[in-house]
C-alpha positions as CSV (number, residue, x, y, z in Angstrom):
1,X,55.0,117.5,59.0
2,X,52.7,116.2,61.8
3,X,49.1,117.0,62.3
4,X,48.5,120.6,63.3
5,X,51.9,121.9,62.2
6,X,52.1,124.8,59.8
7,X,54.8,125.7,57.4
8,X,55.7,128.7,59.5
9,X,56.8,126.5,62.4
10,X,53.7,127.3,64.4
11,X,51.5,124.6,65.9
12,X,47.8,124.6,66.7
13,X,46.5,123.2,70.0
14,X,46.9,119.5,70.4
15,X,48.6,116.9,72.7
16,X,51.6,118.1,74.8
17,X,54.9,116.4,75.8
18,X,54.8,118.1,79.2
19,X,52.8,120.5,81.3
20,X,55.9,122.7,81.7
21,X,59.1,122.7,79.7
22,X,61.9,124.6,81.5
23,X,64.9,125.7,79.3
24,X,68.0,126.0,81.4
25,X,69.2,123.9,84.4
26,X,70.9,126.6,86.4
27,X,69.6,127.5,89.9
28,X,66.5,129.2,88.4
29,X,65.5,126.2,86.2
30,X,66.2,123.6,88.9
31,X,64.4,125.5,91.6
32,X,61.4,125.9,89.3
33,X,61.5,122.2,88.5
34,X,61.6,121.4,92.3
35,X,58.7,123.7,93.1
36,X,56.5,122.7,90.1
37,X,57.3,119.0,90.5
38,X,56.0,119.2,94.0
39,X,52.6,120.2,92.5
40,X,52.5,116.9,90.6
41,X,53.0,118.7,87.2
42,X,54.7,116.9,84.4
43,X,57.9,118.9,84.0
44,X,60.6,118.5,81.4
45,X,63.9,120.3,82.2
46,X,66.3,120.7,79.3
47,X,69.8,122.1,79.3
48,X,72.3,122.7,76.5
49,X,75.3,121.6,78.6
50,X,75.8,118.1,79.6
51,X,78.0,119.0,82.6
52,X,78.2,122.2,84.7
53,X,81.7,123.8,84.4
54,X,83.2,125.1,87.7
55,X,82.4,128.7,88.1
56,X,82.5,131.2,91.0
57,X,78.9,132.4,91.3
58,X,75.8,132.0,93.4
59,X,77.5,130.6,96.5
60,X,75.7,132.4,99.3
61,X,72.1,131.5,100.2
62,X,70.0,133.9,102.2
63,X,67.6,132.9,105.0
64,X,64.5,133.4,102.8
65,X,66.0,130.9,100.3
66,X,66.9,128.4,103.0
67,X,63.3,128.3,104.1
68,X,62.2,127.4,100.6
69,X,65.0,124.9,100.1
70,X,64.0,123.2,103.3
71,X,60.4,122.9,102.1
72,X,61.7,121.4,98.8
73,X,63.9,118.9,100.6
74,X,67.1,120.5,99.3
75,X,68.5,121.9,102.5
76,X,69.4,118.6,104.1
77,X,71.6,117.7,101.1
78,X,73.6,121.0,101.5
79,X,74.0,120.5,105.2
80,X,75.2,116.9,104.6
81,X,77.8,118.3,102.3
82,X,79.2,120.6,105.1
83,X,77.7,123.9,103.9
84,X,79.1,126.7,106.0
85,X,76.7,128.9,108.1
86,X,77.4,132.6,107.8
87,X,75.9,134.6,110.6
88,X,76.7,138.2,109.6
89,X,77.4,140.4,106.6
90,X,79.8,143.1,107.7
91,X,81.0,146.2,105.8
92,X,84.5,147.0,107.0
93,X,87.2,149.6,106.5
94,X,90.5,148.5,104.9
95,X,92.0,147.9,108.3
96,X,89.2,145.5,109.3
97,X,87.3,147.8,111.6
98,X,83.5,147.6,111.3
99,X,81.4,150.2,109.4
100,X,78.1,148.3,109.4
101,X,77.3,144.8,110.7
102,X,74.1,143.0,109.6
103,X,73.5,140.2,112.1
104,X,71.0,137.7,110.7
105,X,70.4,136.2,114.2
106,X,68.2,139.2,115.1
107,X,65.6,138.1,112.4
108,X,62.5,136.4,113.5
109,X,62.8,133.4,111.2
110,X,63.6,129.7,111.7
111,X,66.8,129.9,109.8
112,X,68.5,133.1,110.8
113,X,71.8,132.6,108.9
114,X,73.2,132.5,105.4
115,X,74.6,129.3,104.0
116,X,77.7,129.0,101.7
117,X,78.6,126.3,99.3
118,X,79.9,125.8,95.7
119,X,77.5,126.7,92.9
120,X,77.9,123.2,91.4
121,X,77.0,121.6,94.8
122,X,73.9,123.8,95.1
123,X,72.9,122.6,91.6
124,X,73.6,119.0,92.6
125,X,71.4,119.2,95.7
126,X,68.6,120.8,93.7
127,X,68.8,118.1,91.1
128,X,68.7,115.4,93.8
129,X,65.4,116.8,95.0
130,X,63.4,116.8,91.8
131,X,60.2,114.9,92.1
132,X,59.1,111.8,90.2
133,X,57.1,113.8,87.7
134,X,60.2,115.8,86.6
135,X,62.3,114.6,83.7
136,X,65.7,116.1,82.9
137,X,67.7,116.1,79.7
138,X,71.2,117.5,79.0
139,X,72.7,118.3,75.7
140,X,69.5,119.8,74.4
141,X,70.0,123.1,72.6
142,X,66.7,125.0,72.2
143,X,66.8,127.3,69.2
144,X,63.2,128.4,68.5
145,X,59.7,128.7,70.0
146,X,56.6,126.9,68.7
147,X,53.4,129.0,68.6
148,X,49.7,128.4,67.8
149,X,47.7,130.2,65.2
150,X,47.2,133.1,67.7
151,X,50.9,133.6,68.4
152,X,50.7,131.9,71.8
153,X,53.9,130.0,72.7
154,X,53.1,126.3,72.8
155,X,56.5,124.7,73.1
156,X,60.1,124.8,71.8
157,X,62.1,123.5,69.0
158,X,65.5,121.9,69.8
159,X,68.4,120.8,67.7
160,X,67.7,118.3,64.9
161,X,64.2,119.7,64.5
162,X,62.9,118.1,67.6
163,X,59.7,119.7,68.9
164,X,58.7,119.7,72.5
165,X,55.1,120.8,73.1
166,X,54.1,122.2,76.5
167,X,51.3,124.1,78.2
168,X,53.8,126.6,79.6
169,X,57.4,127.4,78.6
170,X,59.9,128.8,81.2
171,X,62.9,130.6,80.0
172,X,65.7,130.0,82.5
173,X,68.5,130.4,80.0
174,X,70.5,133.2,81.5
175,X,71.5,136.8,80.9
176,X,71.8,136.5,77.2
177,X,68.5,134.5,77.0
178,X,67.7,133.4,73.5
179,X,64.1,132.6,74.5
180,X,63.6,136.1,75.9
181,X,64.6,137.5,72.5
182,X,62.5,135.0,70.5
183,X,59.4,135.8,72.7
184,X,59.7,139.5,72.0
185,X,60.7,140.4,75.6
186,X,63.7,142.7,76.1
187,X,66.4,143.4,78.7
188,X,69.3,145.8,78.6
189,X,72.2,144.4,80.6
190,X,74.5,147.3,81.7
191,X,78.1,146.5,82.7
192,X,79.5,148.2,85.8
193,X,82.8,150.1,85.2
194,X,84.8,147.4,87.0
195,X,85.2,143.7,87.2
196,X,85.7,141.2,90.0
197,X,88.9,139.1,90.3
198,X,87.9,136.0,92.1
199,X,90.2,133.6,94.0
200,X,89.6,130.3,95.8
201,X,92.1,129.9,98.7
202,X,93.0,127.0,100.9
203,X,95.2,126.2,103.8
204,X,92.9,127.1,106.8
205,X,93.6,130.8,106.9
206,X,91.7,132.6,109.7
207,X,88.4,133.8,108.5
208,X,85.2,134.3,110.6
209,X,81.9,132.6,109.7
210,X,80.6,135.8,108.0
211,X,80.8,137.7,104.7
212,X,83.2,140.6,105.1
213,X,83.0,143.3,102.5
214,X,85.9,145.8,102.7
215,X,85.3,149.3,101.5
216,X,88.7,150.5,100.3
217,X,90.1,153.3,98.3
218,X,90.7,150.8,95.5
219,X,87.0,149.6,95.6
220,X,85.4,146.4,97.0
221,X,87.2,143.4,98.5
222,X,84.9,140.6,99.7
223,X,85.9,137.5,101.7
224,X,83.9,134.6,103.1
225,X,84.5,130.9,103.9
226,X,83.6,127.9,101.9
227,X,83.4,124.2,103.0
228,X,86.6,122.1,103.4
229,X,88.7,125.0,104.7
230,X,88.5,127.1,101.6
231,X,88.0,130.8,101.3
232,X,86.4,132.9,98.5
233,X,87.9,136.3,97.8
234,X,86.6,138.9,95.3
235,X,88.7,141.9,94.5
236,X,87.4,144.8,92.4
237,X,89.6,145.7,89.5
238,X,89.4,148.0,86.5
239,X,88.3,146.4,83.3
240,X,91.8,146.3,81.8
241,X,93.8,146.3,85.1
242,X,95.3,142.9,84.6
243,X,95.1,142.4,80.9
244,X,97.9,140.1,79.7
245,X,99.4,140.0,83.2
246,X,102.2,137.5,83.7
247,X,103.1,135.8,86.9
248,X,105.6,138.5,88.0
249,X,103.0,141.3,87.4
250,X,100.4,139.3,89.3
251,X,102.7,138.9,92.3
252,X,103.4,142.6,92.2
253,X,99.7,143.4,92.0
254,X,99.1,141.1,95.0
255,X,101.7,143.0,97.1
256,X,100.0,146.3,96.3
257,X,96.6,144.8,97.2
258,X,98.0,143.7,100.6
259,X,99.5,147.1,101.3
260,X,96.2,148.8,100.3
261,X,94.0,146.5,102.5
262,X,95.9,145.7,105.7
263,X,93.0,143.5,106.9
264,X,94.1,140.9,104.3
265,X,97.4,140.4,106.0
266,X,96.5,137.0,107.4
267,X,95.7,135.8,103.9
268,X,98.9,137.0,102.3
269,X,100.5,133.6,101.8
270,X,97.3,132.0,100.6
271,X,96.7,134.9,98.1
272,X,100.1,134.6,96.6
273,X,99.7,130.8,96.4
274,X,96.2,131.1,94.9
275,X,97.0,133.5,92.0
276,X,96.6,130.7,89.5
277,X,93.1,130.0,90.7
278,X,91.8,133.4,89.7
279,X,88.8,134.1,87.5
280,X,88.0,137.5,86.1
281,X,84.3,138.1,86.1
282,X,82.3,140.9,84.4
283,X,79.6,142.5,86.5
284,X,76.2,143.5,85.1
285,X,72.9,144.9,86.3
286,X,69.5,144.7,84.5
287,X,65.8,143.8,84.9
288,X,63.5,143.0,82.1
289,X,60.5,145.4,81.9
290,X,58.1,142.4,81.4
291,X,58.4,138.8,82.5
292,X,55.7,137.0,80.5
293,X,54.1,136.6,77.1
294,X,51.2,134.2,76.3
295,X,52.5,130.8,77.1
296,X,56.0,131.8,78.3
297,X,57.6,133.3,81.4
298,X,61.1,134.5,82.3
299,X,62.8,133.4,85.6
300,X,66.2,133.9,87.1
301,X,69.0,135.6,85.1
302,X,66.8,135.6,82.0
303,X,64.8,138.2,83.9
304,X,67.2,140.1,86.1
305,X,70.8,140.6,87.2
306,X,72.4,142.4,90.1
307,X,75.9,143.1,91.4
308,X,77.1,140.1,93.4
309,X,78.0,142.2,96.4
310,X,74.6,141.8,98.0
311,X,74.3,138.1,97.1
312,X,70.8,138.5,95.7
313,X,70.9,137.0,92.2
314,X,70.6,133.3,92.9
315,X,68.3,134.0,95.8
316,X,66.0,136.1,93.7
317,X,65.9,133.3,91.1
318,X,64.8,130.9,93.9
319,X,62.1,133.4,94.9
320,X,61.0,133.6,91.2
321,X,60.5,129.8,91.2
322,X,58.5,129.8,94.4
323,X,56.3,132.7,93.2
324,X,55.6,131.1,89.9
325,X,54.7,127.7,91.4
326,X,52.3,129.4,93.8
327,X,50.5,131.1,90.9
328,X,50.4,127.9,88.7
329,X,49.2,125.7,91.6
330,X,45.6,126.7,91.3
331,X,45.5,127.2,87.5
332,X,43.9,124.8,84.9
333,X,46.9,124.6,82.6
334,X,44.9,122.8,80.0
335,X,43.1,126.2,79.5
336,X,45.5,128.6,77.8
337,X,43.5,131.5,79.2
338,X,43.8,130.2,82.7
339,X,47.5,129.5,82.3
340,X,48.2,132.9,80.9
341,X,46.2,134.6,83.7
342,X,48.5,132.8,86.2
343,X,51.6,133.9,84.4
344,X,50.4,137.5,84.5
345,X,49.7,137.3,88.2
346,X,53.3,136.0,88.6
347,X,54.6,139.0,86.6
348,X,52.6,141.5,88.7
349,X,53.9,140.0,91.9
350,X,57.5,139.7,90.9
351,X,58.1,142.9,89.0
352,X,57.7,145.0,92.2
353,X,59.9,142.6,94.2
354,X,62.6,142.5,91.6
355,X,62.6,146.3,91.3
356,X,63.1,146.6,95.1
357,X,66.0,144.0,95.1
358,X,67.5,145.7,92.0
359,X,67.4,149.1,93.7
360,X,68.8,147.8,97.0
361,X,71.7,145.9,95.3
362,X,72.6,148.8,93.0
363,X,72.6,151.3,95.9
364,X,74.8,148.9,98.0
365,X,77.2,148.5,95.0
366,X,77.5,152.3,94.6
367,X,78.2,152.8,98.2
368,X,80.9,150.1,98.4
369,X,82.6,150.1,94.9
370,X,83.1,153.8,94.2
371,X,86.7,154.8,93.8
372,X,86.2,158.6,93.6
373,X,86.8,160.6,96.7
374,X,83.3,162.0,96.8
375,X,81.8,158.6,96.2
376,X,83.9,157.0,99.0
377,X,82.9,159.7,101.4
378,X,79.2,159.5,100.5
379,X,79.2,155.7,100.8
380,X,80.9,155.5,104.1
381,X,78.7,158.2,105.5
382,X,75.6,156.2,104.6
383,X,77.0,153.0,106.0
384,X,78.0,154.7,109.3
385,X,74.5,156.4,109.5
386,X,72.8,153.1,109.0
387,X,75.0,151.5,111.7
388,X,74.0,154.2,114.2
389,X,70.3,153.4,113.9
390,X,69.1,150.1,115.3
391,X,66.0,150.3,113.2
392,X,67.8,150.9,110.0
393,X,70.3,148.1,110.7
394,X,67.3,145.8,111.2
395,X,65.6,146.9,108.0
396,X,68.7,146.6,105.9
397,X,69.4,143.1,107.3
398,X,65.8,142.1,106.7
399,X,65.9,143.4,103.1
400,X,69.1,141.5,102.5
401,X,67.7,138.3,104.0
402,X,65.2,137.5,101.2
403,X,62.4,137.3,103.7
404,X,60.7,140.4,102.2
405,X,61.4,144.0,101.1
406,X,60.7,147.1,103.1
407,X,62.4,150.0,101.2
408,X,63.9,152.8,103.2
409,X,61.8,156.0,103.0
410,X,62.8,159.7,102.8
411,X,63.0,160.0,106.6
412,X,65.2,157.0,106.8
413,X,67.6,158.6,104.4
414,X,67.7,161.7,106.5
415,X,68.6,159.6,109.5
416,X,71.4,157.9,107.5
417,X,72.9,161.4,106.7
418,X,72.5,162.5,110.4
419,X,70.0,165.2,109.5
420,X,67.3,163.7,111.7
421,X,68.0,161.9,115.0
422,X,66.9,158.3,115.3
423,X,63.9,159.1,117.5
424,X,62.3,161.1,114.7
425,X,62.2,158.1,112.4
426,X,61.6,155.4,115.1
427,X,58.8,152.9,114.8
428,X,58.2,149.4,116.2
429,X,60.0,146.6,114.4
430,X,57.6,144.3,112.7
431,X,58.0,140.5,112.8
432,X,59.4,138.8,109.8
433,X,57.4,135.5,109.8
C-alpha cells in the first residue's frame, strides 16, 4: 500500500498521473481529449476495448459539430477520407413527396451542411488530432473510483489493481456507464417501443445528398448516402418483428417493405442483396438529472441518449466536450475547489441544452415513428404546419444544426396546427453566428 492510500481504497491528496483521466474512447471521450489537449493539459484516455468493432451509429455530423471539428484539426481528415456533404434533412411521405424540408444552406454559418462518414472513421480522425499532451491506452478496464478522505473522486482503479490518479475524472463510458453508478449519479434509459433495422447498401443506387426520413404507416424509414457509393438505410420494426427470421422470411419482409414504401423502389435490388448486412438496434432515450460530483463529470452517452432520427447523440457529445473544455480552461485544477467549481459551471450550462435537445429529439421521434392512426395524423399535421411557415422551418433547421437551441413557443405550436396564421407569430430571423 503506497503512501496516502487507505484500506477502503480511498486516497488522500498527493501526486497525480494526469490532470484529466478520460474513461471511454468513443466520440465523447476522444472529443474531450482533443479539446482538453489543446489547452495543454496532461490527459490520459483509457478504453477497455483494443479495437473498435464496426457498428452503425453516429454517422451524421451537424454544422455546429463541424465548426468544432475544424477548430480541433479533425475536419480535414474527414474530408480527405471523402466524407459526404448532406445539404438537407427532408421528411417525406411513403411515395417520396416532401412533407418538410430543412435546408441547412439557409443558416448563417461557415459550414452550412451536414457531413456523413462511418463511425469508426470519425473515431480515427479524432484520434489522429490528439495533441502531444494526450496519452491513449487500450485494453484498460476501469472498475472502481479512487476518493480522498472527503469522498472527492481523485482517480480510478483499473484491472490488476492499477491506480490512476487525476485531478478530474471524465466518465465517457456509454449508456450503461459503470462510473456513473459508482459516482452516485443516476440515469434511467427508457426503450422506445420499436427497434431500428439497419442496412448498408452498395452498388451506386440513386440517392440525393441529403437525409430522407420517410413517414409511413409502418413507422420511420431513413436513408442517406455514405462515402464510396454506399447507402445507410434504417427501417423501424417492432421489437419481435424479425425474431429468428430465416432468409426466406427476410426476403418476404423486404417485399412487403417495398410495397409499403414505394419511394424505396430504386433501392429494391440493393435491399434484397443487402439483407445479410443488417443490424438490429435497440433505441433508448434518457438524460441524467445531474452531470457532476466532486472530481468527476459525465459526458456523451454516459449523460444522455436520444432517438437517432434527429442525429443529435454524437453531436451533443461533441458539444459536451467543447463546453467542458471551455469551463476547465480558466480553472486551477491543482485546487480541488476550483476544479469542482468549473465542473458545476459545466453542469449548469449543459443541463439546459441537453434538456432542449432531448425534448426536440423525442418530439421528432413521436411525430415520425407513431404507427397509430391518430399519431400519424397528428405527426403529419405538425410537419405540414411547420413546412408552411418560413420562420418555423428556419427555427427547426437551426435547432437541428447544433448551432444553438431556440425552442418553439406556444404561439409557434398554434401556427403549426393552423390555428394562427403565420403573420401572428412572425418575427425577424436572428443570425446564427
